[in-house]
N, C-alpha and C positions, 0 to 999 in steps of 0.2 A: 256510419260507424267506419271507427280506424279497426285494421286488425294488426297485430302483431307479428313481424319477421326478425328470427333471430337467427343469424348467420351461426353457422355450424363450427366454423371454425372456432367461434371465441371460447367453447367449452371445451375444444377439441386442446386449447394453450391451457387451460387449468390439467387437464389430463395428462398434457405434456409436462408441463412444471412438476407436478406432484413424483410422474414417473421417473425425473432427473436425479430426485433425490437416491435412486436408487437402491437395487436391490438388496434386503437384509445377508450379511456374511456372518458366519460365526467369530462367535470372539476366542480371541490368540490373549489376551490378556492374564497374567500372571500373580497379577495380586489385584486385591478388593477394589482400592484405588483406579486401577485402569480400568476394570469392569463398571467402576459407577461410573469415570466419564463417557465409555461406550454406549451404557445407558440414558445418560442426560441426552447423547445426541440423537439417540434411536428415538428416546421420547419426543425431541424437540421435531422430528421428524414425521412422529406420529402426527402432532398436533397442527403441521401443515398439512396432513393429508386429509384430518376431519374440515380443516377448514375447506379444503376442496372439493371435499363430498356435500361440504352445505352449500358452496356455491351452485355446483352443480344440478345438485338438489332443487334447488331455487329455481335455478335456469328451467328445468325440467317441467317444473309446478305454473312456473309463468306461460309456458308452451301447450300447455294442456290446458290453461284458460285459457289463451286464445283460438286454442283448438276448439274446445265447447262454444265459443261465441261466433265462429264460423260456421259451424253444423245448425248453431239455432238462427242464422241468419239465412243458410241457404232453406231450410225448412220454410222458413217467411216468405223466400222470393217464389219457391215450389207452390205453397199457395198461392200466391198472386198471379203467378202465370196461369193455372188452372182458372182465378175468377176472370180473366181476361178471355181464353177459350171459350167461359159459357158466354160473355157477353159477346165475342163475337160469334157465335151457335147463335144468339137472341137477332145480333143485327143482319146475319145473312137470312133470317126466315123473315124479318120485316121486308129486305128487300125483296125478298123471290115473292111475298104477298101483293105487292104492290105491282111488281111484274106480271105478273098472272091479270092482275086488275086492269092493269094498263094495255093489255093482249089481248082482251076477252072479246073486244070490236072490233078491230085492228087488222088490217091486210097482212101483217105479217105475224106470223104464228110463233108463239113463246118457244116452239117447238123447235123452230128452225133455229132460233139466234142459240139455243142452248146448245142444239146437234153441230152447229157451226163453231165453237168456243173449247178448244184443248184445255182450257183450264179454268179457273172460276176465277183469277185476274182479266182473263181475255174476254169471258162472260161480261165482266163488270165495265169493262172497257168499252163492248158492243153497245151495250144498255144504251153507256154515258153518250156515245157519239151518236147513235141512236134518238137519241133526246127522248127515252122512253121511258125511265127512271131517274130519279131525283139526285143531283150533284148532292145534294145533302147527305145522302143516302150511304155513297159512294164513298164521302170522305171521315165519315162516322166508321164505318170497316176498316178503311187504310187507319186509321187513329187507334184503333182497337190492335190493328195488324201490327202496326207498327210499336204498340207499348209492350206486345207479347212479344216481340222480336227482339225487345230490350232486356224484357225481365229475361228470358231464353240466352241470351248473350251473358248476362248477370251471373246468371245461376251457373254457366258455364266456367265464368272466372272465380266461382267460388268453391267449383271441383276443382279447379287445378289447385287453388290457395290451401283448400284441403286436404289435398296429398299430399304438396309440401310441407305442410304440418306435420303430416303423419306420419313422412318420411323423416322429420325433423326431431320428431319426438322419440321414433325409434332407435333415432340417431344417439341422443341423450339417453336415451334409458342405457345402451350397450356402453357407454361412457361412464354413466353414474355406476352401471355392475363391475365393471375394470377397473374404478376408484374404489369401489367397495371388495374387491380382490387384493386390491394391494393394501389395503387399509386392514385387512384380516391377516396379511402375511407379515406387516410391521409390527402388528399386534402381537402375533405369534412371535414376531425375534423379540419383542421387548419383555413378553413373558417369559421367554428364555434364559435373556439377561437378567432378571430379575431373581429369576431361581438359580442362575448360575451366582450371584453374587451374594444370594444368600447361602448359598453353598461354598464359596469362599470364604464367605466372615466366617462360617463357621469352622473351617478348616484352619482359619489363620486362630478362631478361638482354640481351637482343642491344640493347635501347634503352640500358643501363648502358655496354656496350662499346663501343657506339658514339660515345658521348658520355666517354669515355675516350681513344677515339682519337682524336675533335677536338680534346680538351683537349691532346693531347700533340702533334697536329699544330701546333695553334697555339701551344704551348711551345716547340717545335721551331724554328717560323718566327720568333719571338719573339728564340728564342735568335742564329739565324741573322744577324738585324738585328742585334741588338748587335755580335755577333760582328765584322760588316762594318763597321760604325761604328767600333770599335776598331783596326779594322786599317786603314782610312781615317786613322783622328787619330795612329796611329803611322807611319804612311808619312809623314803632314804632320810630325812631329815630329824623324825621319828627315829630311828634306828642307831642314828649317830649321836643322836640325844639321851639314849639308853643308855650305849655304851659306855659313855663318857659318865652317867650317873653311876653305875656298876663299879667303873672303876675309881672315882672318887669315894665309894662307899668301901672297898677294900683299901685304900691308904687311911683311911679313917675307922679303925674297926671300932674301937671304944669309943668314938665320938659320933652319935646320932645326927646325923643330917637331913635336914628335909629335900625330901626329892620333887623339885619344881614339876609340877604337871603341865602338860601343855593341853593350853588350852586357848582354841583360836579364836581370833576378834571377831564379835558376831558383827555381821554387815544388816544395819538395817533394811527393811524391806521398806522402801516409798509407798505410801499411801497414795490409791490413786482416786483423784479428786473426782468429784461427781459431777456431771453436768445435767443443767435442765432446760432440755430447749423450749420449753412450756408451749403453747397454741395459740394459735390467734385465733380468733371470732370473728373468727372473722366476719254525622252521621249518615247516617247512609246515605246510599245513593246508588246509582248505576257506575259509576267513577271507582268510588270505593269497591263496589262488588268486583270492578274488571280488574283492580290493583290486587286487591285480596287473593284473587285468582292465580294473579302471577305468581305473588308470592310462597303460595301452595305448590306448586312447579318448578322451585330452584332444587336443584341438583337431579331431577329428572333428567336420563340419558338424550342426546341430541339423536335422533332417526331420521333421515330423508322419508319425507312424505307421513311424517308421524303424526296423526291425529289421537291419539291415546294419552291422555293425563294420566300422571302417576306410571307410563311406561317408557314413553318414548315420543318424542314429540320435534318436528323442524320448527324453524324460526317462526314462519307463518302459522303454522299448525297451533303453535303458543298464541298468540294474538286472533288465531280464531277461537282457541277454546274460551279463551278469557271474555272474549265480548260476549259467546255463547251462553257464560253463565249471569252476563245481565240481558239475556233474553235479544241481545243484537245478531243478525249475521252477516258475516263478512267471507267473502271468498276465501279460499287457501292459496293464496298466491299473492308475494308481496307486491309484483306490478298490480292486480288487483285492487287490495286493499289502498294502494295509494288516489284510487280515483273514487274511495267510498266516502267521501265529507271533504271539510272546506280547508281548503289548506291555510295555515298559519304561518306568524314570524316565531321567531325564538320565545322572543320576549310573551308570546302569547300562548305560551305552553302551558297545558294545565294536567295534572295526573293522570291519566287513561286515554290521554292522546297517542297516535302511531308516530313513531321517526321513521323514515323509510331511505335508502340508498337503492339507487337503481344504478345498476353498476358495480353494487357491491362496496363493501367498507374498504377495499384494497383493488390497486391495477388488477384487469384482468379476472376478476371474481364475478359470480353471478349477483342478483338483487339481493337484498336482506331489510327486515323491519322487525324492530324492536317497541316494546311497551315503555314510554317515560313513566315516572311513579313519584316525579316530584326530585326536588335537591340537586337537580344536576344526574339524577343518576336514570339508569332505565333495566329493564330485565326483559334477555332477550334469550334464543336458543341457539349458541353460536359455538360449533365446532364439537366439544366434545359432551356437552351439558347444558343446563339453562342455569344462568348465571345473573349475577347482578354487577353491573359495570357501569362505571363513570361516560356521561356523556361527551363533555369535554376533552375527553382523552381520545376523542376519535374522529376520521376525518368529518369533513362538512354533510349534514344530510343531502338530499335533494329534496326532501321536502318535509314537513311538521303536518299531519292530518285531524282536524278534531272531525272525528266522525259522529259523536251526541250533539253538536251545537252548542 
């Protein structure tokens, strides 16, 4: 059995790349356009952090999976050591019985040979060279001893490997925690910018309305002044016309002449055209079950280590859930899932197969797994949520896995 060893510095590179984005700084923009530009940059940085957390989390999943394999192998080896100890005790008992039988009538007592031997190996040697014991018995004991020694050495190696994997898991967990802390700070920064943008937009809208109100007041004042001037002019003209009429009457005392009355022209009121915008009336099987389960999780938030459908999932947690709906168990690890079936070519892909990237979908990132749903499309938990993507638009996967056969 091969055991997975992942260098701690690989995940550290992901952490350093995310931290290099820089800590959020307070916005100093004066317009909504400036704040919107800052918000766009902050959201792009947040997407990078989400991708980093996804990669780091999947690397931790793989380490946990490898550690579980090591622990299982260690337990198995311990059982074999106990079996060999029992076999050794049985062989020793058989040899002791034969020695007693051989020395019952002999001139040299069994007690003298036992007392003259400092350990069991020396006793075996003394009996062998005295030609009082069977060489076959000694060989059997030596073989059991050798097997036990080899198993004990293997157990020691497994203990060392287990300690290394536990240390790596702790390091990766610390790095994931650091990434999540940075993500929370960036999310807070994004939320702050969004709130600031909304406030700035509201302020600008209020300023626009105030400017419109003042412009309307100024227009109304100017119109009132113009109307007053027109009224004064009209009154003056009427008075002048009246004076002229009276003068004409006085000059023609006996002749009655009609005094023209002033009737201002009536300006026709244009009719408002009516508009009518109108209106416009405007089978079943495991693979189908797995694909349907994937569709049901679209939009669910990405959560590292997530195994809760409709609440939060990571990439291998999503595929594990979908296969579970069809009654098929696969481990919560992208690397582990890559070995759960038969590797096929791209042309042999079927809906429900797994698409695996060992080393991630970009340089320096962790492992990743997606569910193929047909028509060159995949559903996967990547970055912020479970989404539908095109397979062709991504880097070449490590393998395509047919789990169902």
